[in-house]
C-alpha positions as a Markdown table, in Angstrom:
| # | Residue | x | y | z |
|---|---|---|---|---|
| 1 | Unk | 56.8 | -1.3 | 105.6 |
| 2 | Unk | 60.6 | 0.0 | 106.1 |
| 3 | Unk | 61.8 | 1.4 | 109.4 |
| 4 | Unk | 61.6 | 5.1 | 109.8 |
| 5 | Unk | 63.9 | 6.9 | 112.3 |
| 6 | Unk | 62.5 | 10.0 | 113.8 |
| 7 | Unk | 64.4 | 12.8 | 116.2 |
| 8 | Unk | 63.2 | 15.8 | 117.8 |
| 9 | Unk | 66.9 | 17.1 | 117.3 |
| 10 | Unk | 66.5 | 20.4 | 115.0 |
| 11 | Unk | 69.6 | 21.4 | 113.5 |
| 12 | Unk | 70.8 | 25.2 | 114.0 |
| 13 | Unk | 71.5 | 26.5 | 110.6 |
| 14 | Unk | 74.0 | 28.9 | 112.3 |
| 15 | Unk | 76.0 | 26.1 | 114.3 |
| 16 | Unk | 79.1 | 25.0 | 111.9 |
| 17 | Unk | 78.9 | 21.5 | 113.6 |
| 18 | Unk | 75.2 | 21.2 | 112.6 |
| 19 | Unk | 76.0 | 22.5 | 109.1 |
| 20 | Unk | 78.8 | 20.1 | 108.7 |
| 21 | Unk | 77.2 | 17.3 | 109.9 |
| 22 | Unk | 74.5 | 17.7 | 107.5 |
| 23 | Unk | 77.0 | 18.5 | 104.7 |
| 24 | Unk | 79.3 | 15.3 | 105.6 |
| 25 | Unk | 76.0 | 13.0 | 106.1 |
| 26 | Unk | 76.5 | 10.2 | 103.4 |
| 27 | Unk | 73.9 | 10.4 | 100.6 |
| 28 | Unk | 73.0 | 6.8 | 101.2 |
| 29 | Unk | 71.4 | 7.9 | 104.8 |
| 30 | Unk | 68.7 | 9.5 | 102.7 |
| 31 | Unk | 68.1 | 6.7 | 100.2 |
| 32 | Unk | 66.7 | 3.8 | 102.5 |
| 33 | Unk | 66.5 | 1.4 | 99.6 |
| 34 | Unk | 70.2 | 1.9 | 98.9 |
| 35 | Unk | 69.2 | 1.4 | 95.1 |
| 36 | Unk | 72.0 | 3.2 | 93.2 |
| 37 | Unk | 69.6 | 5.1 | 90.9 |
| 38 | Unk | 67.8 | 6.3 | 94.2 |
| 39 | Unk | 71.2 | 7.4 | 95.7 |
| 40 | Unk | 72.1 | 9.3 | 92.5 |
| 41 | Unk | 68.9 | 11.1 | 92.5 |
| 42 | Unk | 69.0 | 12.0 | 96.5 |
| 43 | Unk | 72.5 | 13.3 | 95.5 |
| 44 | Unk | 71.3 | 15.4 | 92.9 |
| 45 | Unk | 68.5 | 16.9 | 95.1 |
| 46 | Unk | 70.9 | 17.2 | 98.0 |
| 47 | Unk | 73.9 | 18.9 | 96.4 |
| 48 | Unk | 72.1 | 22.1 | 96.1 |
| 49 | Unk | 70.8 | 21.7 | 99.8 |
| 50 | Unk | 74.4 | 21.3 | 101.3 |
| 51 | Unk | 75.7 | 24.1 | 99.1 |
| 52 | Unk | 72.9 | 26.6 | 100.4 |
| 53 | Unk | 73.4 | 25.4 | 104.1 |
| 54 | Unk | 77.1 | 26.3 | 103.8 |
| 55 | Unk | 76.2 | 29.6 | 102.0 |
| 56 | Unk | 73.8 | 30.6 | 104.9 |
| 57 | Unk | 76.2 | 29.6 | 107.6 |
| 58 | Unk | 79.2 | 31.7 | 106.0 |
| 59 | Unk | 77.0 | 34.6 | 105.4 |
| 60 | Unk | 76.1 | 34.5 | 109.2 |
| 61 | Unk | 79.6 | 33.7 | 110.2 |
| 62 | Unk | 80.8 | 36.9 | 108.5 |
| 63 | Unk | 78.0 | 39.1 | 109.7 |
| 64 | Unk | 78.9 | 38.0 | 113.3 |
| 65 | Unk | 82.7 | 38.7 | 112.6 |
| 66 | Unk | 81.9 | 42.2 | 111.6 |
| 67 | Unk | 79.8 | 43.0 | 114.9 |
């Protein structure tokens, strides 16, 4: 059994720091075995999620800026 990290922290999808931390987090952090194939698979899954996080943050930023 491998170690599992758990946190009560809930990122705010509209906080630039939280979004940036998610986007810049290394892919290997989500691939505990460190296997190259696993890292590649995680990267393929995470890329759209990271892009969506930035898109949502930007849309909220623009809406707040207009108000």
